[in-house]
Biopython code that builds the backbone (N, CA, C, O; Angstrom):
import numpy as np
from Bio.PDB.StructureBuilder import StructureBuilder

atoms = [
    (1, "MET", "N", (0.848, -1.178, 0.000)),
    (1, "MET", "CA", (0.000, 0.000, 0.000)),
    (1, "MET", "C", (0.894, 1.243, 0.000)),
    (1, "MET", "O", (1.893, 1.314, 0.716)),
    (2, "VAL", "N", (0.509, 2.204, -0.814)),
    (2, "VAL", "CA", (1.139, 3.517, -0.815)),
    (2, "VAL", "C", (0.011, 4.524, -0.688)),
    (2, "VAL", "O", (-0.887, 4.565, -1.529)),
    (3, "ASN", "N", (0.051, 5.338, 0.359)),
    (3, "ASN", "CA", (-1.036, 6.283, 0.638)),
    (3, "ASN", "C", (-2.381, 5.565, 0.705)),
    (3, "ASN", "O", (-3.383, 6.078, 0.205)),
    (4, "ASP", "N", (-2.410, 4.375, 1.322)),
    (4, "ASP", "CA", (-3.615, 3.555, 1.498)),
    (4, "ASP", "C", (-4.199, 3.026, 0.201)),
    (4, "ASP", "O", (-5.374, 2.661, 0.166)),
    (5, "ILE", "N", (-3.412, 2.974, -0.866)),
    (5, "ILE", "CA", (-3.850, 2.433, -2.160)),
    (5, "ILE", "C", (-2.924, 1.267, -2.506)),
    (5, "ILE", "O", (-1.705, 1.389, -2.383)),
    (6, "PRO", "N", (-3.499, 0.124, -2.945)),
    (6, "PRO", "CA", (-2.654, -1.038, -3.244)),
    (6, "PRO", "C", (-1.697, -0.769, -4.408)),
    (6, "PRO", "O", (-2.058, -0.134, -5.398)),
    (7, "THR", "N", (-0.470, -1.270, -4.261)),
    (7, "THR", "CA", (0.526, -1.143, -5.327)),
    (7, "THR", "C", (1.148, -2.478, -5.713)),
    (7, "THR", "O", (1.579, -2.656, -6.852)),
    (8, "ARG", "N", (1.197, -3.414, -4.771)),
    (8, "ARG", "CA", (1.770, -4.736, -5.069)),
    (8, "ARG", "C", (1.313, -5.720, -4.008)),
    (8, "ARG", "O", (0.832, -5.335, -2.942)),
    (9, "MET", "N", (1.475, -7.017, -4.326)),
    (9, "MET", "CA", (1.089, -8.053, -3.372)),
    (9, "MET", "C", (1.740, -9.366, -3.757)),
    (9, "MET", "O", (2.335, -9.494, -4.828)),
    (10, "VAL", "N", (1.619, -10.346, -2.862)),
    (10, "VAL", "CA", (2.016, -11.720, -3.140)),
    (10, "VAL", "C", (0.742, -12.542, -3.098)),
    (10, "VAL", "O", (-0.031, -12.456, -2.145)),
    (11, "PHE", "N", (0.524, -13.352, -4.150)),
    (11, "PHE", "CA", (-0.658, -14.207, -4.244)),
    (11, "PHE", "C", (-0.229, -15.513, -4.892)),
    (11, "PHE", "O", (0.391, -15.506, -5.956)),
    (12, "CYS", "N", (-0.552, -16.625, -4.264)),
    (12, "CYS", "CA", (-0.189, -17.965, -4.759)),
    (12, "CYS", "C", (1.319, -18.077, -4.995)),
    (12, "CYS", "O", (1.768, -18.693, -5.961)),
    (13, "GLY", "N", (2.087, -17.467, -4.089)),
    (13, "GLY", "CA", (3.532, -17.574, -4.166)),
    (13, "GLY", "C", (4.182, -16.727, -5.245)),
    (13, "GLY", "O", (5.376, -16.874, -5.503)),
    (14, "ARG", "N", (3.424, -15.845, -5.880)),
    (14, "ARG", "CA", (3.964, -15.000, -6.946)),
    (14, "ARG", "C", (3.814, -13.534, -6.567)),
    (14, "ARG", "O", (2.870, -13.157, -5.873)),
    (15, "ARG", "N", (4.741, -12.718, -7.024)),
    (15, "ARG", "CA", (4.672, -11.276, -6.819)),
    (15, "ARG", "C", (3.831, -10.650, -7.922)),
    (15, "ARG", "O", (3.998, -10.961, -9.101)),
    (16, "TRP", "N", (2.932, -9.770, -7.526)),
    (16, "TRP", "CA", (2.039, -9.078, -8.463)),
    (16, "TRP", "C", (2.177, -7.574, -8.264)),
    (16, "TRP", "O", (2.176, -7.086, -7.133)),
    (17, "GLN", "N", (2.297, -6.846, -9.366)),
    (17, "GLN", "CA", (2.385, -5.393, -9.345)),
    (17, "GLN", "C", (1.070, -4.837, -9.873)),
    (17, "GLN", "O", (0.627, -5.229, -10.952)),
    (18, "VAL", "N", (0.440, -3.932, -9.132)),
    (18, "VAL", "CA", (-0.803, -3.313, -9.603)),
    (18, "VAL", "C", (-0.501, -2.574, -10.901)),
    (18, "VAL", "O", (0.422, -1.762, -10.965)),
    (19, "SER", "N", (-1.299, -2.866, -11.946)),
    (19, "SER", "CA", (-1.005, -2.339, -13.279)),
    (19, "SER", "C", (-2.150, -1.504, -13.856)),
    (19, "SER", "O", (-2.219, -1.310, -15.070)),
    (20, "ASP", "N", (-3.041, -1.013, -13.008)),
    (20, "ASP", "CA", (-4.062, -0.044, -13.415)),
    (20, "ASP", "C", (-4.452, 0.771, -12.186)),
    (20, "ASP", "O", (-3.823, 0.641, -11.136)),
    (21, "THR", "N", (-5.458, 1.591, -12.301)),
    (21, "THR", "CA", (-5.910, 2.398, -11.168)),
    (21, "THR", "C", (-6.898, 1.590, -10.325)),
    (21, "THR", "O", (-7.962, 1.226, -10.826)),
    (22, "PRO", "N", (-6.581, 1.301, -9.072)),
    (22, "PRO", "CA", (-7.489, 0.531, -8.215)),
    (22, "PRO", "C", (-8.807, 1.265, -7.964)),
    (22, "PRO", "O", (-8.852, 2.494, -7.898)),
    (23, "THR", "N", (-9.877, 0.478, -7.826)),
    (23, "THR", "CA", (-11.204, 1.002, -7.510)),
    (23, "THR", "C", (-11.586, 0.531, -6.116)),
    (23, "THR", "O", (-11.539, -0.666, -5.829)),
    (24, "ARG", "N", (-11.964, 1.463, -5.249)),
    (24, "ARG", "CA", (-12.375, 1.095, -3.899)),
    (24, "ARG", "C", (-13.749, 0.436, -3.965)),
    (24, "ARG", "O", (-14.653, 0.940, -4.631)),
    (25, "LEU", "N", (-13.903, -0.685, -3.275)),
    (25, "LEU", "CA", (-15.168, -1.417, -3.216)),
    (25, "LEU", "C", (-15.804, -1.193, -1.855)),
    (25, "LEU", "O", (-15.119, -1.166, -0.832)),
    (26, "ARG", "N", (-17.104, -1.036, -1.853)),
    (26, "ARG", "CA", (-17.857, -0.810, -0.615)),
    (26, "ARG", "C", (-18.711, -2.021, -0.287)),
    (26, "ARG", "O", (-18.588, -3.062, -0.932)),
    (27, "ASP", "N", (-19.580, -1.892, 0.716)),
    (27, "ASP", "CA", (-20.403, -2.990, 1.213)),
    (27, "ASP", "C", (-21.185, -3.749, 0.148)),
    (27, "ASP", "O", (-21.404, -4.952, 0.297)),
    (28, "SER", "N", (-21.606, -3.093, -0.907)),
    (28, "SER", "CA", (-22.506, -3.723, -1.874)),
    (28, "SER", "C", (-21.893, -4.926, -2.582)),
    (28, "SER", "O", (-22.635, -5.755, -3.109)),
    (29, "LEU", "N", (-20.587, -5.052, -2.614)),
    (29, "LEU", "CA", (-19.941, -6.160, -3.315)),
    (29, "LEU", "C", (-20.011, -7.469, -2.534)),
    (29, "LEU", "O", (-20.154, -8.538, -3.127)),
    (30, "TRP", "N", (-19.914, -7.390, -1.221)),
    (30, "TRP", "CA", (-19.717, -8.586, -0.418)),
    (30, "TRP", "C", (-21.023, -9.359, -0.248)),
    (30, "TRP", "O", (-22.096, -8.774, -0.097)),
    (31, "THR", "N", (-20.910, -10.676, -0.274)),
    (31, "THR", "CA", (-22.092, -11.527, -0.251)),
    (31, "THR", "C", (-22.562, -11.870, 1.161)),
    (31, "THR", "O", (-23.665, -12.394, 1.318)),
    (32, "ALA", "N", (-21.781, -11.601, 2.171)),
    (32, "ALA", "CA", (-22.199, -11.887, 3.553)),
    (32, "ALA", "C", (-23.295, -10.903, 3.960)),
    (32, "ALA", "O", (-23.358, -9.792, 3.434)),
    (33, "PRO", "N", (-24.156, -11.306, 4.893)),
    (33, "PRO", "CA", (-25.189, -10.377, 5.380)),
    (33, "PRO", "C", (-24.560, -9.091, 5.918)),
    (33, "PRO", "O", (-23.484, -9.118, 6.515)),
    (34, "LEU", "N", (-25.233, -7.986, 5.702)),
    (34, "LEU", "CA", (-24.706, -6.674, 6.047)),
    (34, "LEU", "C", (-24.226, -6.594, 7.493)),
    (34, "LEU", "O", (-23.175, -6.012, 7.762)),
    (35, "GLU", "N", (-24.987, -7.173, 8.432)),
    (35, "GLU", "CA", (-24.598, -7.064, 9.840)),
    (35, "GLU", "C", (-23.266, -7.760, 10.128)),
    (35, "GLU", "O", (-22.619, -7.452, 11.128)),
    (36, "GLU", "N", (-22.846, -8.693, 9.268)),
    (36, "GLU", "CA", (-21.594, -9.409, 9.493)),
    (36, "GLU", "C", (-20.382, -8.650, 8.967)),
    (36, "GLU", "O", (-19.251, -8.944, 9.354)),
    (37, "HIS", "N", (-20.605, -7.693, 8.102)),
    (37, "HIS", "CA", (-19.446, -7.038, 7.495)),
    (37, "HIS", "C", (-19.577, -5.522, 7.404)),
    (37, "HIS", "O", (-18.921, -4.895, 6.572)),
    (38, "ARG", "N", (-20.401, -4.938, 8.235)),
    (38, "ARG", "CA", (-20.568, -3.484, 8.189)),
    (38, "ARG", "C", (-19.206, -2.799, 8.253)),
    (38, "ARG", "O", (-18.384, -3.095, 9.121)),
    (39, "GLY", "N", (-18.990, -1.894, 7.333)),
    (39, "GLY", "CA", (-17.736, -1.157, 7.279)),
    (39, "GLY", "C", (-16.644, -1.868, 6.490)),
    (39, "GLY", "O", (-15.562, -1.314, 6.301)),
    (40, "LEU", "N", (-16.909, -3.080, 6.029)),
    (40, "LEU", "CA", (-15.919, -3.802, 5.237)),
    (40, "LEU", "C", (-15.700, -3.076, 3.926)),
    (40, "LEU", "O", (-16.650, -2.613, 3.293)),
    (41, "TYR", "N", (-14.472, -2.982, 3.530)),
    (41, "TYR", "CA", (-14.183, -2.399, 2.228)),
    (41, "TYR", "C", (-13.017, -3.147, 1.611)),
    (41, "TYR", "O", (-12.317, -3.909, 2.277)),
    (42, "GLY", "N", (-12.834, -2.918, 0.366)),
    (42, "GLY", "CA", (-11.742, -3.569, -0.340)),
    (42, "GLY", "C", (-11.391, -2.791, -1.586)),
    (42, "GLY", "O", (-11.753, -1.626, -1.748)),
    (43, "TRP", "N", (-10.675, -3.471, -2.461)),
    (43, "TRP", "CA", (-10.216, -2.870, -3.699)),
    (43, "TRP", "C", (-10.383, -3.862, -4.843)),
    (43, "TRP", "O", (-10.305, -5.074, -4.642)),
    (44, "ARG", "N", (-10.611, -3.345, -6.029)),
    (44, "ARG", "CA", (-10.543, -4.136, -7.263)),
    (44, "ARG", "C", (-9.459, -3.493, -8.118)),
    (44, "ARG", "O", (-9.432, -2.278, -8.316)),
    (45, "PHE", "N", (-8.571, -4.339, -8.616)),
    (45, "PHE", "CA", (-7.497, -3.828, -9.460)),
    (45, "PHE", "C", (-6.948, -4.939, -10.340)),
    (45, "PHE", "O", (-7.082, -6.126, -10.042)),
    (46, "GLN", "N", (-6.334, -4.518, -11.422)),
    (46, "GLN", "CA", (-5.577, -5.441, -12.265)),
    (46, "GLN", "C", (-4.150, -5.455, -11.747)),
    (46, "GLN", "O", (-3.598, -4.414, -11.391)),
    (47, "ALA", "N", (-3.554, -6.643, -11.707)),
    (47, "ALA", "CA", (-2.151, -6.772, -11.317)),
    (47, "ALA", "C", (-1.478, -7.725, -12.287)),
    (47, "ALA", "O", (-2.112, -8.622, -12.842)),
    (48, "THR", "N", (-0.186, -7.517, -12.483)),
    (48, "THR", "CA", (0.596, -8.290, -13.437)),
    (48, "THR", "C", (1.774, -8.919, -12.714)),
    (48, "THR", "O", (2.453, -8.267, -11.921)),
    (49, "ASP", "N", (2.015, -10.219, -13.002)),
    (49, "ASP", "CA", (3.135, -10.900, -12.355)),
    (49, "ASP", "C", (4.412, -10.719, -13.174)),
    (49, "ASP", "O", (4.403, -10.062, -14.215)),
    (50, "GLU", "N", (5.503, -11.302, -12.698)),
    (50, "GLU", "CA", (6.806, -11.135, -13.343)),
    (50, "GLU", "C", (6.875, -11.770, -14.727)),
    (50, "GLU", "O", (7.743, -11.414, -15.524)),
    (51, "ASP", "N", (5.962, -12.717, -15.028)),
    (51, "ASP", "CA", (5.921, -13.349, -16.350)),
    (51, "ASP", "C", (5.019, -12.601, -17.324)),
    (51, "ASP", "O", (4.901, -12.998, -18.483)),
    (52, "GLY", "N", (4.381, -11.523, -16.871)),
    (52, "GLY", "CA", (3.510, -10.731, -17.733)),
    (52, "GLY", "C", (2.053, -11.161, -17.712)),
    (52, "GLY", "O", (1.245, -10.621, -18.467)),
    (53, "LYS", "N", (1.697, -12.125, -16.859)),
    (53, "LYS", "CA", (0.298, -12.542, -16.748)),
    (53, "LYS", "C", (-0.462, -11.530, -15.903)),
    (53, "LYS", "O", (0.000, -11.136, -14.833)),
    (54, "SER", "N", (-1.634, -11.109, -16.387)),
    (54, "SER", "CA", (-2.451, -10.140, -15.656)),
    (54, "SER", "C", (-3.764, -10.773, -15.226)),
    (54, "SER", "O", (-4.375, -11.529, -15.981)),
    (55, "LEU", "N", (-4.195, -10.461, -14.010)),
    (55, "LEU", "CA", (-5.484, -10.868, -13.473)),
    (55, "LEU", "C", (-6.120, -9.654, -12.809)),
    (55, "LEU", "O", (-5.437, -8.690, -12.464)),
    (56, "VAL", "N", (-7.434, -9.716, -12.636)),
    (56, "VAL", "CA", (-8.147, -8.713, -11.851)),
    (56, "VAL", "C", (-8.435, -9.341, -10.500)),
    (56, "VAL", "O", (-8.868, -10.492, -10.428)),
    (57, "PHE", "N", (-8.201, -8.598, -9.433)),
    (57, "PHE", "CA", (-8.369, -9.084, -8.066)),
    (57, "PHE", "C", (-9.374, -8.231, -7.316)),
    (57, "PHE", "O", (-9.403, -7.010, -7.468)),
    (58, "ASP", "N", (-10.203, -8.885, -6.499)),
    (58, "ASP", "CA", (-11.006, -8.219, -5.476)),
    (58, "ASP", "C", (-10.371, -8.612, -4.150)),
    (58, "ASP", "O", (-10.301, -9.797, -3.827)),
    (59, "VAL", "N", (-9.909, -7.638, -3.382)),
    (59, "VAL", "CA", (-9.272, -7.911, -2.097)),
    (59, "VAL", "C", (-10.009, -7.161, -1.002)),
    (59, "VAL", "O", (-10.588, -6.102, -1.247)),
    (60, "PHE", "N", (-9.988, -7.710, 0.211)),
    (60, "PHE", "CA", (-10.628, -7.037, 1.332)),
    (60, "PHE", "C", (-9.726, -7.120, 2.554)),
    (60, "PHE", "O", (-8.887, -8.013, 2.670)),
    (61, "LYS", "N", (-9.914, -6.174, 3.458)),
    (61, "LYS", "CA", (-9.131, -6.143, 4.683)),
    (61, "LYS", "C", (-9.919, -6.800, 5.801)),
    (61, "LYS", "O", (-11.010, -6.348, 6.150)),
    (62, "GLY", "N", (-9.365, -7.867, 6.362)),
    (62, "GLY", "CA", (-9.967, -8.541, 7.503)),
    (62, "GLY", "C", (-9.206, -8.189, 8.766)),
    (62, "GLY", "O", (-8.274, -7.386, 8.734)),
    (63, "ALA", "N", (-9.599, -8.781, 9.862)),
    (63, "ALA", "CA", (-8.961, -8.508, 11.150)),
    (63, "ALA", "C", (-7.483, -8.894, 11.154)),
    (63, "ALA", "O", (-6.683, -8.294, 11.871)),
    (64, "ASP", "N", (-7.125, -9.896, 10.352)),
    (64, "ASP", "CA", (-5.738, -10.379, 10.344)),
    (64, "ASP", "C", (-4.971, -10.012, 9.084)),
    (64, "ASP", "O", (-3.959, -10.645, 8.781)),
    (65, "GLY", "N", (-5.427, -9.000, 8.336)),
    (65, "GLY", "CA", (-4.702, -8.544, 7.150)),
    (65, "GLY", "C", (-5.560, -8.583, 5.899)),
    (65, "GLY", "O", (-6.773, -8.782, 5.966)),
    (66, "TRP", "N", (-4.921, -8.394, 4.769)),
    (66, "TRP", "CA", (-5.612, -8.353, 3.481)),
    (66, "TRP", "C", (-5.781, -9.754, 2.912)),
    (66, "TRP", "O", (-4.917, -10.614, 3.085)),
    (67, "HIS", "N", (-6.917, -9.979, 2.222)),
    (67, "HIS", "CA", (-7.238, -11.286, 1.640)),
    (67, "HIS", "C", (-7.756, -11.113, 0.220)),
    (67, "HIS", "O", (-8.432, -10.130, -0.084)),
    (68, "VAL", "N", (-7.442, -12.061, -0.644)),
    (68, "VAL", "CA", (-8.026, -12.086, -1.985)),
    (68, "VAL", "C", (-9.393, -12.754, -1.884)),
    (68, "VAL", "O", (-9.498, -13.916, -1.494)),
    (69, "HIS", "N", (-10.437, -12.011, -2.239)),
    (69, "HIS", "CA", (-11.790, -12.549, -2.233)),
    (69, "HIS", "C", (-12.066, -13.298, -3.526)),
    (69, "HIS", "O", (-12.717, -14.343, -3.518)),
    (70, "ARG", "N", (-11.572, -12.766, -4.632)),
    (70, "ARG", "CA", (-11.808, -13.369, -5.936)),
    (70, "ARG", "C", (-10.755, -12.855, -6.913)),
    (70, "ARG", "O", (-10.283, -11.724, -6.794)),
    (71, "SER", "N", (-10.393, -13.694, -7.877)),
    (71, "SER", "CA", (-9.536, -13.259, -8.977)),
    (71, "SER", "C", (-10.192, -13.665, -10.297)),
    (71, "SER", "O", (-10.893, -14.674, -10.378)),
    (72, "TYR", "N", (-9.946, -12.854, -11.330)),
    (72, "TYR", "CA", (-10.570, -13.060, -12.632)),
    (72, "TYR", "C", (-9.498, -13.039, -13.703)),
    (72, "TYR", "O", (-8.549, -12.257, -13.636)),
    (73, "ASP", "N", (-9.661, -13.927, -14.713)),
    (73, "ASP", "CA", (-8.766, -13.883, -15.887)),
    (73, "ASP", "C", (-9.084, -12.700, -16.750)),
    (73, "ASP", "O", (-8.441, -12.496, -17.779)),
]
sb = StructureBuilder()
sb.init_structure("model")
sb.init_model(0)
sb.init_chain("A")
sb.init_seg("    ")
for serial, (resi, resn, name, xyz) in enumerate(atoms, 1):
    if name == "N":
        sb.init_residue(resn, " ", resi, " ")
    sb.init_atom(name, np.array(xyz, "f"), 0.0, 1.0, " ", f" {name:<3s}", serial, name[0])
structure = sb.get_structure()
Protein backbone atom coordinates (compact mmCIF):
# COMPACT_ATOMS: atom_id res chain seq x y z
CA MET A 1 0.00 0.00 0.00
CA VAL A 2 1.14 3.52 -0.82
CA ASN A 3 -1.04 6.28 0.64
CA ASP A 4 -3.61 3.55 1.50
CA ILE A 5 -3.85 2.43 -2.16
CA PRO A 6 -2.65 -1.04 -3.24
CA THR A 7 0.53 -1.14 -5.33
CA ARG A 8 1.77 -4.74 -5.07
CA MET A 9 1.09 -8.05 -3.37
CA VAL A 10 2.02 -11.72 -3.14
CA PHE A 11 -0.66 -14.21 -4.24
CA CYS A 12 -0.19 -17.96 -4.76
CA GLY A 13 3.53 -17.57 -4.17
CA ARG A 14 3.96 -15.00 -6.95
CA ARG A 15 4.67 -11.28 -6.82
CA TRP A 16 2.04 -9.08 -8.46
CA GLN A 17 2.38 -5.39 -9.34
CA VAL A 18 -0.80 -3.31 -9.60
CA SER A 19 -1.00 -2.34 -13.28
CA ASP A 20 -4.06 -0.04 -13.42
CA THR A 21 -5.91 2.40 -11.17
CA PRO A 22 -7.49 0.53 -8.21
CA THR A 23 -11.20 1.00 -7.51
CA ARG A 24 -12.37 1.10 -3.90
CA LEU A 25 -15.17 -1.42 -3.22
CA ARG A 26 -17.86 -0.81 -0.61
CA ASP A 27 -20.40 -2.99 1.21
CA SER A 28 -22.51 -3.72 -1.87
CA LEU A 29 -19.94 -6.16 -3.31
CA TRP A 30 -19.72 -8.59 -0.42
CA THR A 31 -22.09 -11.53 -0.25
CA ALA A 32 -22.20 -11.89 3.55
CA PRO A 33 -25.19 -10.38 5.38
CA LEU A 34 -24.71 -6.67 6.05
CA GLU A 35 -24.60 -7.06 9.84
CA GLU A 36 -21.59 -9.41 9.49
CA HIS A 37 -19.45 -7.04 7.50
CA ARG A 38 -20.57 -3.48 8.19
CA GLY A 39 -17.74 -1.16 7.28
CA LEU A 40 -15.92 -3.80 5.24
CA TYR A 41 -14.18 -2.40 2.23
CA GLY A 42 -11.74 -3.57 -0.34
CA TRP A 43 -10.22 -2.87 -3.70
CA ARG A 44 -10.54 -4.14 -7.26
CA PHE A 45 -7.50 -3.83 -9.46
CA GLN A 46 -5.58 -5.44 -12.27
CA ALA A 47 -2.15 -6.77 -11.32
CA THR A 48 0.60 -8.29 -13.44
CA ASP A 49 3.13 -10.90 -12.35
CA GLU A 50 6.81 -11.14 -13.34
CA ASP A 51 5.92 -13.35 -16.35
CA GLY A 52 3.51 -10.73 -17.73
CA LYS A 53 0.30 -12.54 -16.75
CA SER A 54 -2.45 -10.14 -15.66
CA LEU A 55 -5.48 -10.87 -13.47
CA VAL A 56 -8.15 -8.71 -11.85
CA PHE A 57 -8.37 -9.08 -8.07
CA ASP A 58 -11.01 -8.22 -5.48
CA VAL A 59 -9.27 -7.91 -2.10
CA PHE A 60 -10.63 -7.04 1.33
CA LYS A 61 -9.13 -6.14 4.68
CA GLY A 62 -9.97 -8.54 7.50
CA ALA A 63 -8.96 -8.51 11.15
CA ASP A 64 -5.74 -10.38 10.34
CA GLY A 65 -4.70 -8.54 7.15
CA TRP A 66 -5.61 -8.35 3.48
CA HIS A 67 -7.24 -11.29 1.64
CA VAL A 68 -8.03 -12.09 -1.99
CA HIS A 69 -11.79 -12.55 -2.23
CA ARG A 70 -11.81 -13.37 -5.94
CA SER A 71 -9.54 -13.26 -8.98
CA TYR A 72 -10.57 -13.06 -12.63
CA ASP A 73 -8.77 -13.88 -15.89
